[in-house]
N, C-alpha and C positions, 0 to 999 in steps of 0.2 A: 162544760165548754160548748159553745155553739148556740144555735138558734133552737129554742124549744119546739117550734112548730115545723122546722125543716125536716123533710123526709130523709135527706141524706145525712143530716146530723144524727137522726134516730138510728139509721143503719150503722153509722160510724160508731155510735155508742152502744151498739148491740141491743137497742130497745126494739128494733125490728130485725128479724132474722133474714140474712141474705148470704148465700154461699159465695165466698170470696175466691176469685180466680187467682189473684196475686195480691201481695200486701208488703209494704215496707213501713218505715217509721211514720211517714206523713201522708201516704196515699194507699188506696186499695182499689181493686177492680171487681166488678160484678156484672152479671148478664143484665141487659136492658129489659125492663118489664114489658115494653112494647117494641120488640125488635123490628127494624126496617129490613134486615137481611139475617140469614142464619148466622148466629154467633155474635150479633151486635151486642157490644159490651160498653161499660162506662168505667172510666178512671176518675175517681172522686177523691178530693182532698179530705183528710180526716178532720181538719179544722175548718170552721165556717168562714169562707170568703165568698162574697156574692159573685164576683167576676174575676177573670184573670188579672185585671188591673189592681185588685185588692190583695192578691197573693204576693208574698215576698219573693223577689227574684232568687233569693238564697235557696228556695225549694226547687229550683229548676232541675238540678241533677237528679233528685229523687223522683220528680215528676217524669222526666225522660226515662228513667229506669223502669218505672211502673208501666208507662206506655209501651216501651220496647218489649219488656218481658211478657206483658199481656198480649200484645199483637203477635209475637212469635208463637205463643201457645195457641192462639186462635187460628192463625194461618195453618199451623200443623194439624190441629184438631179438625178443621173444616176443609182441608185440602184446598185452601184459597190460593189465588194467583197474585194477590196483592191486598192492600187494605187502605182505608181512609182514616185519618184522625181529624175530627171536627170539634170545634168548641164554639158554641153559640153564647155570645155575651150581650146582655141586655135584651129586653123584650122585642125591640125592633129587629134584632138579629135571630129571633126564634128561641131565646132562652125561656124555658118554662119553669124549671126549678132554680131558684135564686141561690145557688150554691155552686161554686166553680166545679166543672166536670168536663170530661172529654169523651166523645163518642169514638169507639173503634169499630169500624165496619169492615169485616172480612169481605173480600170481593173476588168475583170470578168474571171472566169475559162474558159479555152478553147477559149479565144478571138484571139489566133493566133499571138499576138504581142510578138516579141522577144526583150528583153532588155538585154544588156550585164551586167553581174553582178554576 
């Protein structure tokens, strides 16, 4: 299942090794390969959907579960004061990997990271 060329599908199918931070039936989280801040991680759908618009709404509860559990672990591990959840959808919005995913960025006051919002 999934796109044979998609890096996130390969990670989901264990064709590429990646240590999982958290996992449930339909989502998993891993550290970002090119972190913007310490602890920058990704929540990724196990099934291939290009954008959030392609993902069934019925997966919303599991998505939120994975985001919340991952964020809580990262905040504790990195002594963060907050976090951002970011989802880039389509190239114009900065999506690089065409597989739905969410960035979790643990934050500290004065860390210099700028997030649009």
